[in-house]
Backbone bond lengths (Angstrom), bond angles and torsions (degrees), N, CA, C in turn:
res aa  C-N    CA-C-N  psi(-1)  N-CA   C-N-CA  omega(-1)  CA-C   N-CA-C  phi
1 M - - - 1.470 - - 1.527 108.59 -
2 T 1.316 115.37 131.93 1.456 121.34 -175.66 1.528 109.36 -119.26
3 S 1.327 115.32 137.65 1.486 118.52 177.76 1.512 109.24 -83.66
4 A 1.317 114.31 176.50 1.470 120.63 -176.69 1.522 110.48 -68.45
5 S 1.306 116.11 147.93 1.438 122.35 168.83 1.506 107.33 -96.81
6 P 1.342 117.30 165.90 1.484 118.99 179.00 1.516 110.97 -54.47
7 R 1.354 114.98 135.07 1.459 122.74 179.30 1.524 111.64 58.19
8 S 1.327 117.52 46.01 1.446 119.98 171.76 1.498 110.58 -62.91
9 R 1.328 115.92 152.34 1.455 121.07 -179.08 1.510 109.29 -92.80
10 L 1.330 114.19 127.73 1.465 121.70 -179.23 1.521 108.51 -116.08
11 L 1.339 115.46 125.63 1.452 122.39 177.20 1.514 109.32 -110.10
12 I 1.335 117.70 121.53 1.457 122.05 -178.94 1.527 108.89 -112.28
13 T 1.334 116.70 117.84 1.459 121.50 177.95 1.522 110.81 -114.11
14 A 1.301 118.33 0.16 1.463 122.33 177.64 1.540 109.86 -90.16
15 P 1.324 117.50 156.51 1.465 117.81 167.62 1.538 108.51 -57.48
16 F 1.330 117.71 131.09 1.448 119.67 -169.81 1.510 111.29 -145.39
17 D 1.309 115.38 143.34 1.461 121.32 179.91 1.539 108.55 -68.60
18 P 1.322 118.39 120.43 1.461 119.73 -178.66 1.516 113.92 -62.11
19 V 1.317 117.25 -27.94 1.467 119.14 178.57 1.554 109.91 -68.18
20 A 1.324 115.95 -41.83 1.473 120.44 177.06 1.524 110.06 -64.76
21 A 1.327 117.07 -40.70 1.457 120.63 179.77 1.539 110.30 -63.86
22 A 1.329 117.32 -37.93 1.449 120.11 -179.85 1.532 110.15 -67.14
23 R 1.328 116.83 -37.97 1.464 119.68 177.89 1.527 111.21 -63.31
24 L 1.311 117.90 -34.81 1.456 121.18 -176.94 1.533 112.29 -71.53
25 A 1.312 116.60 -11.89 1.461 120.17 179.44 1.508 113.54 -65.64
26 D 1.327 116.53 -13.31 1.462 118.14 177.89 1.522 111.98 -76.22
27 L 1.338 116.06 -16.59 1.482 120.86 -178.78 1.530 112.77 -119.01
28 F 1.321 116.87 -23.19 1.487 120.14 -173.79 1.493 111.09 -131.56
29 D 1.335 114.56 154.65 1.466 121.05 162.82 1.532 104.02 -85.10
30 V 1.311 116.26 106.93 1.471 122.58 -170.22 1.526 110.01 -95.83
31 E 1.320 115.69 129.68 1.450 120.75 172.43 1.514 108.32 -126.65
32 I 1.338 115.86 128.39 1.434 122.41 -177.97 1.527 109.15 -115.56
33 V 1.323 116.41 129.71 1.457 121.93 177.62 1.498 109.08 -114.76
34 E 1.301 116.30 157.36 1.481 122.44 179.08 1.531 109.72 -59.97
35 P 1.311 116.95 125.58 1.488 119.04 -178.63 1.540 110.40 -63.31
36 S 1.317 114.37 144.93 1.461 121.27 174.15 1.518 108.22 -108.22
37 M 1.323 116.49 136.07 1.461 120.83 177.64 1.530 112.45 -103.14
38 E 1.346 116.02 18.54 1.468 120.13 -175.86 1.518 112.71 -81.59
39 G 1.311 118.13 -22.30 1.464 119.46 -177.38 1.502 113.10 75.32
40 A 1.320 117.26 22.66 1.465 121.73 -178.97 1.544 109.51 -92.03
41 T 1.323 114.96 179.37 1.456 120.49 -179.95 1.543 110.70 -60.28
42 L 1.338 113.82 145.66 1.464 119.60 174.90 1.509 111.97 -61.43
43 A 1.328 116.81 -24.84 1.462 122.08 178.94 1.517 108.18 -81.69
44 R 1.353 115.51 59.86 1.447 119.49 -177.30 1.545 109.93 -96.61
45 P 1.300 115.13 157.47 1.491 118.42 -176.83 1.516 110.11 -57.51
46 G 1.324 115.08 141.86 1.466 120.80 176.98 1.515 115.04 98.88
47 I 1.333 116.98 -21.27 1.475 118.28 -179.87 1.513 113.36 -125.78
48 T 1.328 118.12 1.65 1.471 119.81 -176.79 1.518 112.62 -62.42
49 D 1.335 117.03 -30.41 1.460 117.46 177.99 1.522 112.15 -67.78
50 R 1.350 114.91 -37.25 1.466 118.24 178.05 1.536 111.56 -75.59
51 L 1.329 116.37 -34.30 1.475 119.76 175.89 1.519 110.68 -63.51
52 A 1.319 117.78 -33.54 1.457 121.83 -176.97 1.503 113.19 -63.96
53 V 1.324 119.10 -25.06 1.453 121.84 -177.76 1.548 112.36 -112.15
54 A 1.324 117.41 3.00 1.460 120.30 -176.51 1.543 111.92 -74.74
55 D 1.317 114.31 132.42 1.469 119.67 172.37 1.545 111.52 -85.89
56 A 1.320 115.53 -29.23 1.464 120.96 -178.21 1.534 107.91 -143.28
57 V 1.335 114.92 146.27 1.462 119.25 175.44 1.532 109.26 -130.63
58 V 1.325 113.95 147.87 1.453 122.35 171.42 1.511 107.77 -119.62
59 C 1.330 117.11 121.76 1.466 119.82 -176.42 1.512 109.41 -137.65
60 E 1.349 116.46 168.47 1.431 119.89 176.52 1.512 110.83 -134.23
61 V 1.305 118.40 -57.28 1.473 121.66 -179.57 1.518 111.61 -99.16
62 D 1.339 117.34 -32.60 1.488 120.54 178.47 1.518 109.06 -54.95
63 Q 1.347 114.30 143.19 1.471 121.92 179.28 1.535 110.05 -90.78
64 V 1.305 114.84 122.52 1.486 119.78 171.87 1.516 105.20 -89.85
65 D 1.315 114.93 82.42 1.451 121.88 -178.02 1.532 109.55 -102.33
66 Q 1.350 115.79 -171.51 1.452 117.77 -178.21 1.509 112.36 -64.18
67 A 1.332 116.23 -34.78 1.473 119.00 177.93 1.538 110.98 -63.10
68 A 1.306 116.98 -40.76 1.468 121.30 178.23 1.511 110.90 -65.46
69 L 1.320 117.21 -42.09 1.459 120.88 -179.55 1.558 110.65 -66.65
70 D 1.318 114.97 -39.14 1.463 118.05 178.03 1.509 112.00 -64.61
71 A 1.347 116.31 -28.82 1.466 121.10 -179.24 1.516 112.11 -87.03
72 A 1.337 117.11 -1.07 1.480 121.12 -175.03 1.546 109.81 -128.19
73 P 1.313 117.97 70.19 1.465 120.65 -177.20 1.510 114.40 -64.78
74 A 1.326 118.29 -22.73 1.470 120.71 -178.65 1.522 113.13 -91.62
75 L 1.319 117.49 -3.49 1.480 122.03 -170.82 1.513 111.99 -64.44
76 K 1.348 114.28 129.09 1.472 120.79 -178.54 1.542 113.13 -125.47
77 L 1.349 118.02 -10.23 1.436 121.70 -178.54 1.516 109.60 -153.86
78 V 1.342 115.18 136.18 1.498 121.69 172.15 1.508 106.80 -119.71
79 V 1.318 116.88 129.33 1.470 121.21 169.51 1.524 106.44 -116.35
80 T 1.327 116.38 118.15 1.439 120.52 177.22 1.512 109.18 -104.71
81 C 1.340 114.85 129.46 1.467 119.82 -177.68 1.512 109.76 -83.09
82 R 1.304 114.83 58.19 1.461 123.09 177.32 1.545 107.01 -138.04
83 A 1.336 114.29 159.98 1.466 118.12 177.91 1.527 111.25 -70.60
84 S 1.330 116.66 -31.49 1.457 121.40 174.51 1.522 107.60 -134.91
85 P 1.328 118.52 153.84 1.475 121.18 -169.96 1.510 113.05 -80.35
86 V 1.318 118.57 57.43 1.447 122.19 -175.29 1.522 112.13 -69.44
87 N 1.303 118.18 -17.35 1.475 121.56 179.71 1.516 112.39 -101.97
88 V 1.322 116.78 12.33 1.469 120.04 -175.67 1.536 109.83 -124.39
89 D 1.345 115.40 136.61 1.469 121.27 172.74 1.534 106.13 -77.77
90 L 1.325 114.97 88.92 1.458 120.80 -172.59 1.539 111.82 -63.82
91 P 1.311 119.89 -46.88 1.469 119.22 178.27 1.530 112.56 -57.75
92 A 1.333 116.97 -39.90 1.463 119.27 -179.66 1.519 110.78 -66.74
93 C 1.341 117.81 -39.47 1.451 120.13 176.10 1.514 110.81 -64.93
94 T 1.289 116.53 -40.10 1.468 120.08 -179.95 1.509 111.37 -63.53
95 R 1.307 117.00 -40.92 1.474 120.09 178.00 1.525 111.43 -62.85
96 R 1.335 116.53 -30.13 1.469 119.40 177.30 1.526 111.05 -85.92
97 G 1.300 119.08 -4.27 1.461 120.66 -177.44 1.509 114.11 75.68
98 I 1.360 116.22 23.24 1.463 121.47 -177.66 1.538 109.05 -96.83
99 P 1.327 116.66 115.50 1.480 117.70 175.67 1.526 109.98 -68.84
100 V 1.339 113.99 144.47 1.465 121.55 177.89 1.528 107.51 -117.06
101 A 1.342 114.75 106.60 1.454 119.85 179.08 1.520 109.98 -90.57
102 T 1.322 117.13 146.25 1.462 122.19 179.90 1.526 109.57 -118.26
103 T 1.349 115.18 175.58 1.465 119.11 -179.90 1.529 107.40 -124.01
104 P 1.319 118.01 75.06 1.468 121.42 -176.44 1.519 112.04 -62.88
105 A 1.315 115.95 144.85 1.465 124.43 175.37 1.536 111.77 62.53
106 R 1.301 117.84 21.98 1.482 119.86 -178.59 1.507 111.87 -62.30
107 N 1.333 117.25 -30.63 1.476 120.28 -178.91 1.521 111.63 -115.78
108 A 1.322 117.93 20.26 1.473 120.72 -174.33 1.531 111.16 -63.44
109 E 1.321 117.70 -47.20 1.457 120.64 -178.43 1.520 112.44 -63.22
110 I 1.318 115.97 -47.79 1.454 120.59 -175.17 1.508 110.49 -70.30
111 T 1.349 118.46 -35.14 1.462 120.46 176.90 1.509 111.11 -69.84
112 A 1.327 117.37 -36.70 1.459 119.87 175.21 1.524 111.10 -63.45
113 D 1.338 116.35 -37.83 1.470 119.81 175.02 1.536 110.77 -59.74
114 L 1.339 115.89 -46.75 1.468 119.75 -178.70 1.510 110.36 -64.73
115 A 1.322 117.63 -42.38 1.475 120.13 179.73 1.514 110.37 -59.41
116 F 1.314 115.23 -42.27 1.490 116.99 -179.36 1.523 111.05 -73.24
117 T 1.346 116.87 -31.30 1.447 119.02 172.26 1.521 110.97 -60.05
118 L 1.336 116.75 -44.11 1.457 119.96 177.27 1.510 112.50 -62.75
119 I 1.334 115.82 -39.14 1.476 119.67 178.44 1.540 109.04 -59.32
120 L 1.316 115.90 -51.71 1.457 120.60 -178.02 1.540 112.49 -62.56
121 S 1.336 113.71 -45.58 1.464 118.00 -178.53 1.509 111.84 -64.78
122 T 1.330 116.07 -34.81 1.457 119.99 -177.35 1.536 111.54 -72.63
123 V 1.336 115.25 -47.50 1.485 117.84 -175.13 1.500 111.33 -76.72
124 R 1.335 120.22 -21.40 1.453 123.08 179.28 1.554 112.28 -105.99
125 H 1.351 116.41 0.98 1.474 120.85 173.37 1.527 112.67 59.27
126 T 1.305 117.35 34.86 1.460 119.82 -175.49 1.520 112.02 -69.91
127 G 1.334 118.51 -37.47 1.445 120.24 177.97 1.513 111.48 -64.58
128 A 1.348 116.15 -47.03 1.455 120.33 -179.55 1.512 110.89 -63.88
129 S 1.334 117.45 -40.50 1.452 120.14 -177.20 1.530 110.78 -69.74
130 E 1.348 117.15 -34.27 1.466 119.37 178.09 1.537 108.98 -66.91
131 R 1.335 117.47 -45.51 1.466 120.15 179.28 1.531 110.66 -58.89
132 W 1.332 115.41 -42.84 1.477 120.93 179.63 1.505 110.90 -61.60
133 M 1.331 116.00 -43.85 1.467 119.56 -179.40 1.517 111.68 -68.50
134 R 1.323 117.79 -43.99 1.453 120.36 -179.48 1.523 112.15 -62.26
135 A 1.331 115.60 -27.96 1.439 120.05 179.14 1.542 112.89 -77.49
136 G 1.325 116.36 1.14 1.453 121.04 176.31 1.518 114.63 80.27
137 N 1.341 116.35 25.18 1.459 118.93 -175.75 1.544 113.22 -83.67
138 W 1.323 117.41 -18.61 1.460 119.09 -178.40 1.529 109.01 -81.86
139 C 1.297 116.32 118.99 1.446 118.18 -176.40 1.528 111.63 -134.17
140 A 1.310 116.13 161.93 1.444 121.83 -176.22 1.530 112.82 -66.92
141 D 1.348 116.11 -20.07 1.470 118.60 179.76 1.526 112.23 -64.68
142 D 1.343 115.39 -28.15 1.455 119.17 179.09 1.530 107.74 -146.98
143 V 1.329 115.26 74.24 1.456 120.04 -175.21 1.515 113.42 -64.42
144 F 1.352 116.68 -19.58 1.464 119.64 -178.58 1.544 112.73 -96.57
145 E 1.342 117.68 5.42 1.475 119.67 -179.26 1.526 113.44 -55.11
146 P 1.363 118.53 -48.22 1.464 117.40 -179.14 1.539 113.58 -61.86
147 Y 1.314 115.78 -29.05 1.499 119.96 178.22 1.521 110.02 -60.97
148 A 1.308 115.69 -36.32 1.479 120.80 179.98 1.524 111.58 -86.60
149 R 1.310 116.74 -36.00 1.481 121.22 -173.20 1.524 112.04 -74.47
150 F 1.305 117.62 -35.55 1.470 120.28 -170.80 1.531 111.57 -116.53
151 R 1.320 115.43 49.06 1.447 120.11 178.71 1.538 111.20 -77.98
152 G 1.306 116.46 121.15 1.446 120.55 -179.14 1.520 111.30 -116.15
153 I 1.311 114.63 -171.95 1.461 121.39 179.57 1.520 109.76 -108.18
154 G 1.329 116.04 154.87 1.469 120.61 171.24 1.497 108.74 -88.87
155 L 1.326 116.67 161.10 1.471 121.53 -178.28 1.529 112.26 -93.47
156 G 1.298 118.76 -29.60 1.437 121.14 -179.37 1.525 112.11 -56.35
157 G 1.334 116.07 126.12 1.459 120.56 179.75 1.501 114.04 85.21
158 R 1.332 118.65 -10.94 1.470 122.26 178.05 1.514 109.91 -82.41
159 T 1.335 115.97 168.67 1.445 121.24 -178.82 1.527 111.07 -110.96
160 L 1.316 114.58 125.94 1.461 121.32 176.74 1.541 108.86 -102.28
161 G 1.282 116.41 124.61 1.482 121.45 174.68 1.512 110.51 -100.85
162 I 1.325 116.57 119.42 1.454 122.49 -178.40 1.504 109.60 -106.69
163 V 1.319 116.29 117.00 1.464 121.69 177.97 1.523 107.52 -91.45
164 G 1.325 115.38 100.83 1.467 120.71 -176.27 1.508 112.36 110.74
165 G 1.315 117.33 108.60 1.453 121.74 -176.15 1.504 115.29 -102.34
166 G 1.358 115.46 35.76 1.457 119.23 179.14 1.516 112.40 -86.63
167 A 1.319 116.23 -152.78 1.474 121.68 -173.76 1.527 112.08 -57.28
168 I 1.334 117.57 -46.31 1.451 120.45 -178.25 1.520 110.15 -74.46
169 G 1.323 116.85 -46.53 1.448 120.27 -179.90 1.510 113.01 -55.49
170 R 1.325 117.26 -40.50 1.464 119.55 179.89 1.515 112.64 -68.92
171 R 1.305 116.16 -34.21 1.467 119.76 177.78 1.538 110.27 -69.74
172 V 1.316 116.53 -37.69 1.469 120.47 174.55 1.547 108.99 -62.10
173 M 1.307 115.01 -41.95 1.471 120.72 178.73 1.518 110.72 -56.39
174 R 1.360 117.99 -45.88 1.436 120.67 -179.06 1.564 111.06 -62.35
175 R 1.292 115.99 -39.52 1.439 119.49 178.53 1.544 111.11 -65.11
176 A 1.340 115.52 -41.21 1.452 119.80 179.92 1.554 110.89 -64.90
177 L 1.300 117.11 -40.54 1.464 120.48 178.49 1.521 109.92 -61.14
178 A 1.347 117.68 -37.50 1.469 120.22 179.42 1.516 111.31 -66.11
179 F 1.323 117.21 -23.62 1.478 121.89 177.02 1.519 112.04 -89.28
180 G 1.316 117.35 3.30 1.443 121.16 179.27 1.513 114.29 79.00
181 M 1.327 117.89 23.64 1.457 121.16 -178.77 1.521 110.43 -88.05
182 K 1.314 116.16 155.78 1.428 123.09 166.43 1.542 107.75 -88.41
183 V 1.313 117.18 145.50 1.457 118.96 -173.83 1.529 112.17 -126.13
184 L 1.318 114.76 131.62 1.459 121.81 172.38 1.546 106.41 -114.65
185 V 1.331 117.19 142.21 1.472 120.20 177.62 1.505 108.77 -129.84
186 Y 1.332 115.77 133.43 1.449 121.37 168.90 1.517 108.41 -106.56
187 D 1.275 115.95 122.27 1.465 122.02 176.86 1.542 108.00 -161.48
188 P 1.324 117.64 109.13 1.463 119.89 -174.89 1.536 113.52 -65.70
189 F 1.321 116.35 -10.26 1.451 119.74 -179.14 1.540 112.93 -96.67
190 L 1.316 115.79 0.04 1.462 120.10 178.34 1.532 110.55 -104.91
191 E 1.309 115.35 133.58 1.473 120.80 176.69 1.519 109.16 -76.80
192 P 1.349 116.16 152.10 1.473 118.95 173.62 1.514 110.77 -53.03
193 G 1.307 116.67 133.37 1.473 121.44 178.59 1.505 113.55 85.75
194 A 1.355 117.89 1.38 1.452 120.16 -177.18 1.512 114.12 -61.18
195 L 1.324 116.57 -26.04 1.469 120.65 -178.93 1.512 111.34 -105.27
196 G 1.292 117.22 14.97 1.464 121.95 175.64 1.505 111.64 58.62
197 D 1.329 115.76 -138.24 1.441 121.19 -179.10 1.525 113.65 -80.82
198 D 1.343 116.14 -4.24 1.454 118.43 -175.46 1.514 112.95 -73.14
199 A 1.336 116.62 -34.22 1.473 121.32 -176.03 1.485 111.40 -156.95
200 D 1.318 116.29 150.55 1.467 122.09 174.02 1.535 108.66 -94.38
201 I 1.334 115.15 133.36 1.460 121.03 175.70 1.534 106.56 -87.12
202 V 1.317 116.44 121.49 1.478 120.71 -175.16 1.517 109.94 -134.87
203 G 1.316 116.40 169.44 1.437 122.05 173.92 1.535 111.25 -71.59
204 L 1.328 114.82 161.22 1.469 119.47 -176.79 1.552 111.40 -63.18
205 D 1.293 116.23 -45.20 1.488 117.97 -178.55 1.523 110.78 -63.92
206 D 1.315 116.85 -39.84 1.476 119.98 178.35 1.512 110.18 -62.50
207 L 1.320 116.66 -42.56 1.470 119.96 178.62 1.505 112.13 -62.40
208 M 1.316 116.86 -44.97 1.485 120.18 -179.12 1.524 110.52 -62.63
209 R 1.301 115.01 -35.19 1.485 120.44 -176.48 1.543 112.09 -73.61
210 R 1.327 115.85 -37.00 1.481 119.92 -169.49 1.532 113.84 -96.97
211 S 1.310 118.72 -12.47 1.477 120.32 -169.88 1.539 112.35 -87.32
212 D 1.339 115.03 143.61 1.448 120.73 169.72 1.528 111.68 -83.39
213 V 1.335 114.46 -29.74 1.479 121.30 175.23 1.501 106.83 -136.89
214 V 1.341 117.74 133.63 1.454 124.46 175.62 1.527 107.63 -112.15
215 T 1.330 118.56 131.02 1.440 121.43 178.23 1.541 108.95 -130.02
216 V 1.323 116.95 140.54 1.488 123.35 -169.43 1.517 110.26 -105.87
217 H 1.349 115.55 126.30 1.451 120.30 179.39 1.531 112.94 -146.12
218 V 1.334 116.93 39.59 1.457 120.94 175.07 1.540 109.82 -97.25
219 P 1.314 117.24 151.72 1.466 119.76 175.30 1.530 108.49 -70.16
220 L 1.319 116.26 158.73 1.445 121.45 178.14 1.535 108.90 -90.85
221 N 1.319 116.37 117.83 1.458 121.90 174.43 1.520 108.05 -153.13
222 D 1.332 115.79 -176.08 1.461 119.38 -174.74 1.532 112.61 -58.41
223 S 1.337 116.99 -31.57 1.435 120.25 -177.23 1.525 114.64 -82.46
224 T 1.348 117.09 -12.87 1.470 119.96 -175.41 1.524 112.15 -112.35
225 V 1.323 119.78 -11.12 1.468 120.20 175.72 1.528 109.06 -62.80
226 G 1.298 116.52 122.60 1.469 120.94 -178.60 1.493 114.97 70.61
227 L 1.326 116.45 19.61 1.471 119.53 -177.91 1.519 111.87 -57.23
228 I 1.313 115.39 -38.86 1.456 119.69 179.71 1.529 108.05 -107.09
229 G 1.319 114.85 107.25 1.457 120.60 -178.16 1.526 110.10 -119.96
230 A 1.340 114.86 -163.59 1.472 120.25 -177.52 1.513 113.67 -57.16
231 P 1.347 119.89 -41.69 1.496 118.15 179.56 1.509 112.36 -61.97
232 Q 1.353 118.38 -38.66 1.452 120.56 -179.19 1.518 111.41 -73.07
233 I 1.299 117.35 -41.56 1.498 120.34 -179.95 1.529 109.75 -66.28
234 A 1.332 116.95 -34.10 1.472 119.97 178.10 1.515 112.59 -62.70
235 L 1.334 117.18 -20.15 1.453 120.00 179.88 1.536 113.01 -80.68
236 M 1.331 117.07 -15.57 1.449 120.66 -175.58 1.532 111.42 -68.31
237 R 1.317 115.57 146.91 1.450 121.01 175.48 1.528 110.31 -66.44
238 S 1.331 116.17 152.69 1.467 119.44 -179.42 1.508 111.79 -64.95
239 G 1.338 119.15 -24.59 1.444 122.39 179.45 1.513 113.00 -97.54
240 A 1.329 118.64 12.74 1.453 122.03 -176.80 1.537 112.32 -91.90
241 Y 1.318 114.25 158.27 1.468 121.24 -177.65 1.532 108.80 -119.58
242 F 1.340 115.01 149.96 1.468 121.51 -179.36 1.527 108.15 -120.97
243 V 1.338 117.35 129.66 1.483 123.05 -177.49 1.533 108.85 -126.29
244 N 1.322 116.38 133.04 1.450 119.65 177.30 1.523 110.47 -135.35
245 A 1.338 115.20 106.22 1.457 121.51 170.83 1.511 109.37 -116.54
246 G 1.350 114.59 24.50 1.472 120.15 -178.58 1.512 110.85 -104.58
247 R 1.352 116.11 -96.09 1.455 122.22 179.32 1.529 109.24 -134.88
248 A 1.323 116.22 130.22 1.476 119.79 -174.72 1.528 111.85 -63.96
249 A 1.348 117.53 -37.19 1.461 120.22 -173.36 1.513 112.74 -69.39
250 V 1.316 119.46 -8.31 1.465 122.85 175.63 1.530 108.47 -67.60
251 V 1.319 116.42 -23.85 1.470 122.88 -176.15 1.534 110.40 -112.21
252 E 1.312 117.26 133.23 1.455 120.25 174.86 1.542 108.26 -70.04
253 E 1.323 115.61 120.83 1.450 121.32 -172.60 1.512 113.40 -57.05
254 E 1.309 117.41 -54.15 1.471 118.96 -174.04 1.518 111.52 -67.27
255 A 1.307 117.71 -30.28 1.485 120.75 179.28 1.532 108.92 -63.27
256 L 1.346 116.93 -46.03 1.460 119.61 179.87 1.533 111.12 -70.43
257 M 1.327 115.98 -42.15 1.469 119.32 -179.32 1.511 110.86 -61.08
258 A 1.304 117.78 -40.92 1.465 121.10 -179.99 1.540 110.65 -64.08
259 A 1.317 116.18 -41.63 1.461 119.47 -179.64 1.519 111.31 -65.38
260 L 1.321 116.92 -34.79 1.474 122.39 178.50 1.528 110.14 -74.28
261 R 1.315 115.24 -45.13 1.459 121.22 -178.61 1.517 111.44 -61.21
262 E 1.327 115.38 -42.40 1.474 119.77 -177.41 1.537 111.51 -90.83
263 K 1.350 116.64 2.99 1.456 122.95 178.14 1.544 111.70 55.31
264 R 1.349 112.84 39.50 1.474 117.46 173.77 1.523 111.14 -79.31
265 I 1.343 118.03 -15.23 1.451 123.22 169.22 1.532 106.12 -126.67
266 A 1.331 116.02 164.26 1.474 120.17 -172.81 1.539 111.66 -71.98
267 G 1.308 116.47 -33.74 1.465 117.19 -178.02 1.502 111.91 169.80
268 A 1.345 116.09 -177.13 1.482 120.17 -179.21 1.532 109.45 -148.71
269 G 1.320 115.25 152.74 1.430 122.81 172.62 1.528 108.73 -122.83
270 L 1.335 117.99 121.94 1.457 120.95 -172.76 1.513 111.57 -126.76
271 D 1.315 115.46 131.38 1.466 121.52 171.85 1.506 111.79 -111.34
272 V 1.343 117.01 -9.02 1.469 122.78 -178.23 1.523 108.90 -129.25
273 F 1.341 116.00 151.76 1.458 119.81 -170.05 1.519 109.04 -141.49
274 W 1.325 115.12 155.79 1.480 121.45 -177.22 1.526 110.40 -68.88
275 T 1.311 117.61 -32.16 1.467 122.51 169.48 1.528 106.42 -125.38
276 E 1.335 115.69 129.27 1.459 117.91 -178.36 1.519 109.54 -122.40
277 P 1.343 117.43 126.06 1.461 125.08 -6.51 1.524 110.64 -73.17
278 P 1.346 117.36 158.85 1.469 119.04 176.10 1.527 109.43 -62.81
279 P 1.321 116.57 146.25 1.478 118.42 177.89 1.516 111.54 -60.23
280 A 1.302 116.53 154.89 1.458 121.54 -176.43 1.529 112.42 -60.75
281 D 1.323 116.72 -26.70 1.474 119.69 -179.72 1.524 112.35 -95.68
282 S 1.330 117.76 16.30 1.464 120.62 -179.30 1.531 111.02 -60.43
283 E 1.311 113.60 137.26 1.459 119.53 177.96 1.524 112.48 -59.94
284 L 1.322 116.57 -25.66 1.449 119.21 179.17 1.536 112.76 -54.64
285 F 1.322 116.24 -36.61 1.462 119.37 -178.25 1.534 113.00 -70.87
286 R 1.305 115.58 -14.13 1.454 118.89 -178.04 1.501 113.46 -102.19
287 L 1.335 116.77 -5.94 1.455 119.78 -179.30 1.531 110.01 -88.50
288 D 1.319 116.51 127.40 1.473 119.12 -177.22 1.528 113.38 -86.35
289 N 1.337 117.74 0.72 1.451 121.12 178.67 1.524 112.27 -109.43
290 V 1.339 117.31 25.02 1.452 121.59 -178.02 1.540 109.57 -128.11
291 T 1.323 116.19 131.96 1.464 122.73 171.57 1.508 109.33 -101.23
292 L 1.313 119.03 131.27 1.459 122.72 -174.10 1.520 111.18 -123.74
293 T 1.342 116.95 136.63 1.455 122.41 168.03 1.523 108.20 -133.12
294 P 1.314 119.75 146.78 1.475 122.60 -168.63 1.513 114.39 -86.73
295 H 1.349 115.93 64.26 1.475 123.66 175.85 1.539 110.63 51.12
296 I 1.328 114.74 58.90 1.471 121.67 -178.27 1.522 113.10 -109.50
297 G 1.341 115.93 16.14 1.461 119.56 -176.23 1.534 113.53 -54.14
298 G 1.346 117.06 -37.52 1.463 120.63 -179.77 1.495 113.85 -105.90
299 A 1.335 116.80 15.59 1.479 120.16 -173.91 1.543 108.94 -84.19
300 S 1.317 115.27 86.35 1.449 120.61 179.65 1.523 110.68 -160.55
301 D 1.308 115.97 139.65 1.464 119.24 174.90 1.530 111.01 -63.20
302 D 1.330 116.43 -21.86 1.453 119.85 176.45 1.528 112.26 -61.33
303 V 1.347 116.12 -31.22 1.460 121.27 177.90 1.514 110.12 -65.35
304 V 1.351 116.08 -42.63 1.467 120.68 178.69 1.527 109.15 -61.42
305 T 1.319 117.20 -44.86 1.452 121.36 178.91 1.541 110.65 -59.80
306 E 1.318 116.46 -43.01 1.458 120.00 -178.32 1.525 112.55 -70.48
307 H 1.344 116.98 -45.00 1.478 115.79 -178.68 1.542 110.45 -69.84
308 S 1.323 116.58 -27.32 1.471 118.46 175.59 1.511 110.85 -66.98
309 R 1.335 115.95 -39.35 1.469 121.11 179.06 1.534 109.97 -62.13
310 I 1.336 114.76 -45.90 1.478 119.85 -177.69 1.545 109.62 -66.69
311 A 1.340 114.44 -43.58 1.478 119.01 -179.46 1.539 110.11 -63.77
312 E 1.333 117.19 -40.01 1.454 119.32 178.51 1.522 110.55 -60.04
313 R 1.321 115.94 -42.77 1.458 119.56 -179.10 1.533 111.17 -63.18
314 A 1.362 116.47 -39.03 1.455 120.32 178.83 1.514 110.57 -66.35
315 L 1.326 117.46 -43.02 1.456 122.62 -179.45 1.541 110.83 -62.85
316 R 1.332 116.69 -42.30 1.461 120.46 -179.09 1.551 110.06 -66.82
317 A 1.330 115.93 -39.89 1.430 117.80 177.79 1.517 111.37 -61.55
318 W 1.295 116.29 -49.15 1.476 120.04 -179.36 1.522 111.91 -62.53
319 A 1.335 116.33 -40.84 1.468 121.06 -177.92 1.519 112.23 -64.14
320 T 1.319 116.63 -24.93 1.485 121.04 -178.97 1.534 111.71 -104.19
321 G 1.353 116.78 16.98 1.431 121.21 175.27 1.520 115.59 80.17
322 E 1.339 117.46 12.46 1.438 120.24 178.07 1.525 110.78 -101.61
323 R 1.311 115.19 166.79 1.466 120.39 179.29 1.538 109.01 -89.03
324 P 1.313 117.71 127.12 1.476 118.78 175.03 1.519 112.05 -60.74
325 E 1.312 115.75 156.59 1.476 120.07 -173.62 1.519 113.74 -64.85
326 A 1.310 117.65 -40.99 1.466 121.75 -175.24 1.527 109.41 -121.95
327 V 1.341 115.14 102.19 1.454 121.05 -179.38 1.536 107.49 -123.62
328 A 1.311 116.20 127.49 1.446 120.64 -175.81 1.519 113.81 -76.20
329 N 1.318 118.08 -22.44 1.441 122.62 179.88 1.536 110.29 -127.71
330 G 1.308 115.16 65.51 1.457 120.52 -174.92 1.481 114.74 -60.91
331 E 1.314 116.77 -16.66 1.493 119.66 -179.86 1.517 112.23 -62.59
332 V 1.358 118.44 -20.63 1.486 117.70 178.80 1.511 111.72 -65.27
333 F 1.328 117.23 -19.86 1.458 119.99 -178.09 1.531 110.78 -80.48
334 T 1.311 116.90 -12.40 1.479 120.00 -178.52 1.512 112.28 -97.71
335 T 1.343 116.55 -7.35 1.469 119.44 179.19 1.497 109.66 -87.65
336 V 1.279 115.10 147.28 1.497 120.07 -178.52 1.533 108.20 -100.68
């Protein structure tokens, strides 16, 4: 692994804060290209000449695959504006001795905001009531109809169950505490008492059984696919709500759909789906106890500002011969 030389060339293909890019000009010759949302190889037409001389790249959606690495003989550092390097051929970078830095928790605050928005909208039926009102259903003949039709629950004194006590889960916890909620957290990597008086660390079944609202914030990996299935959903109270602004595959689709269809739980708020976008004939659109948002958990310019800040810190560390804070293939630093 080699650090930057004076005036290393930096190619940025991710959405990036121009102020952070300007600051990096003291260490790099910075070139910014229009971000592509296609998810294709970084070695895309129009930038291969710049990729060929780049010492470092910052990307988000572009794939740093073998074709990109072959087109970048000078490349010594990759920074991916993702929490994990899902768009990077990590083994190939490791073989080349190229560290791959990530931007963990870049969207933690904004995703926690969206999760709590879904919680509020779901338990207070704000989406359904707005659709009903926009359709012209509120009339003077029964001015109190919405008061009876859209009766929801308050959050104060209720119990929120958070599946996953990482960066997003902890931020959701802080928001819940501000609403006067009791908080339970399931996370096999947290020791009992790890969250002090803020939350109780409990088993998954216990959490599902005791919570008024369950919200999902675990990463998607082999151990979490299908983590919440029919047995876990069957433990939920009939008046409980389920919210997922994390990953759809953590939940068994038919198990949740059956519970909603049969009204065995009060409702759900979903920002993620098993097929995205859901097909036009999806049953989800016909269920009146479901609040839907189109995977907008990280949709904020604040995320760009945050991942730019983290990426800048990683680039400065590398440029001065230090190890960036979050590197997915740290073993490159041990090779000579």
